[in-house]
N, C-alpha and C positions, 0 to 999 in steps of 0.2 A: 504493500500500500504506500510506503514512503516514497518509492521511486515514481509513483504516479500522482503524487500530491499536486504538482502543477496542473495536471489534467483535471483533477477534481476541483481545484480552485477556479480554473478557467471556466469549466462547465457550470459551476455554481454561479459564477458571475453572469454568464450568459442567461441562465435561468432566472436569476434575480432581476436582470435588466428587462427580461420579458415580463416578469411579474409586475414591475413598476409600470411598464407600458400598458399592460392590460388593466391593472387596478386603477391607474390614474391618480393615485394618492401618494403624497410625499410626507404623510404624518408618521411619526416615529413608531407607533404601535404596528401600523400596517407594514412599514419597512422592515421592522424586526421579524414580524411573522413571515413576510415574503422571503427574507434571507434564510430563516429557519426551514421554511417549506422547500426552497430551492436546494439547500444543503441536504435535506432528507431525501428528496427525489433523486439527487445525484448519488447519494450513498446507497439508496435502495436499488438503483439500476447500475451499480458499479461494474458489474460483469458485462454490461452492454456497451460501455464506453469504448470508443475507438482508441486503440493503443497508439502511442507516439510513433512507433516504428511502422505502423500501417498507414500513416497519412503524411502529407507534406508538413514540415514544421511550420507552426504558426508564428509568423514574423510580420513586421510592418509591410514588407515587400509582398508577402503572401496575401494580405488583406487587399492591397491595391490590385494585385493580379486577379483575385476573386471578384472584385468589383468590376473590373474590365470584362472578365469572363461572363458575369451575369448580364451586363449591358449588351454584349454581343449575342448572348443566348436570347434575351428578350427581343432584340431586333430580328433575329432569325425566326423566332416564333411569330412575330407580327407579319413578316414577309410570307412565311409558310401559310398563315391563316388566309391571306389574300389569294395565294396560289390554289389552295384547296377550295376556297369559295368559288374561284373562277372555274375550276374543274367541275364542281358539283352543279353550278348554275348553267353550265354549257349544255345545250339541248342534246348534244352527241355524247355527253358524259365520257370524255376520253380517259377513262380509268384503265390502267394497266398494272394490276396488282402483281407484285413479284417479291421474291425473297432474295436478300442480298447477304452474302457471307462477307463479313468484314473482319480483317485481322489487323490489330494495332499493337504497337510495341509500347505499352504503358505498364509500368512495373507495379505500382501501388494499387491495392484492391480498392481503396476508397476513390481513387481517380478513375478506375474502370467503372465503378458504380455511378460516379458523377457523369461519365460519358453515356452510360446506358440510360440513365434517367433523362439526360439532356436530349437524347435521340427520341425517347418516348414523349417528352413534353412538346416536341416540335410536331405540329400537325402534319399528317400524311406519312409519318413513320412510327414504327412501334418496335421496340427491342423485344424479341421473342425469347432469345437465349443469350446469356453472357457466361461463357466458361473460359477461364484463364484469359488469354488475349483474343479469343474468337467470339464474335458477336453474330447472331442471326437476326436480321432486321426485316420486317415487312414494310414495304414501301408502296405508296398509292400509285406511283408512276415509275417507269424505267429511269426517267431523268432524275427524279428525287432520290432513287436508290443509288444510282451511279454517283450522284453529287456527294453522297456520304463519304466516298473514298478520299475526297480532297476537302472535306469539311474543315474550315479554319479552326473550329473549336478543338478538334483532335490535336492539331498542331500546338494550340495554346496549352493544352494539358501536358503534352510532351515537354514543352519549353519550361513549364513550371517544375516538372520533375527533374530536369537537368540543372535548374538554378540552385 
């Protein structure tokens, strides 16, 4: 437990900030209760916490990287929404469902989970299977499926792992 103390403290702080945001109160009794509740939730779920060696180290640089990643993901989601809407509203319905096998060289399991969830969040694609570095993705069109092979977010994840 001692080696993981920074993880516990960090996660407790994240949960506490969430508590403050949801409760909307800055009064001492609520703050103390929120801190105690956050610490209890983290302690109770201690076996579920992601270990330091399983993720990218949390540094200032990592936070900026994640903010950039999230913005790029949001922009890709918006663009994909319009593309899927155009396909669905087209009277000819040019849907070409296909499965794409994608192999990426991403080391950390948390980064592979991030990629699988990012693919699934993007309309028109769905991660069916993620095993080691191999992904099986259902795509609405051949173009969207092939576009995954050169998706900029995969490159961003690799760059973060190398940094």
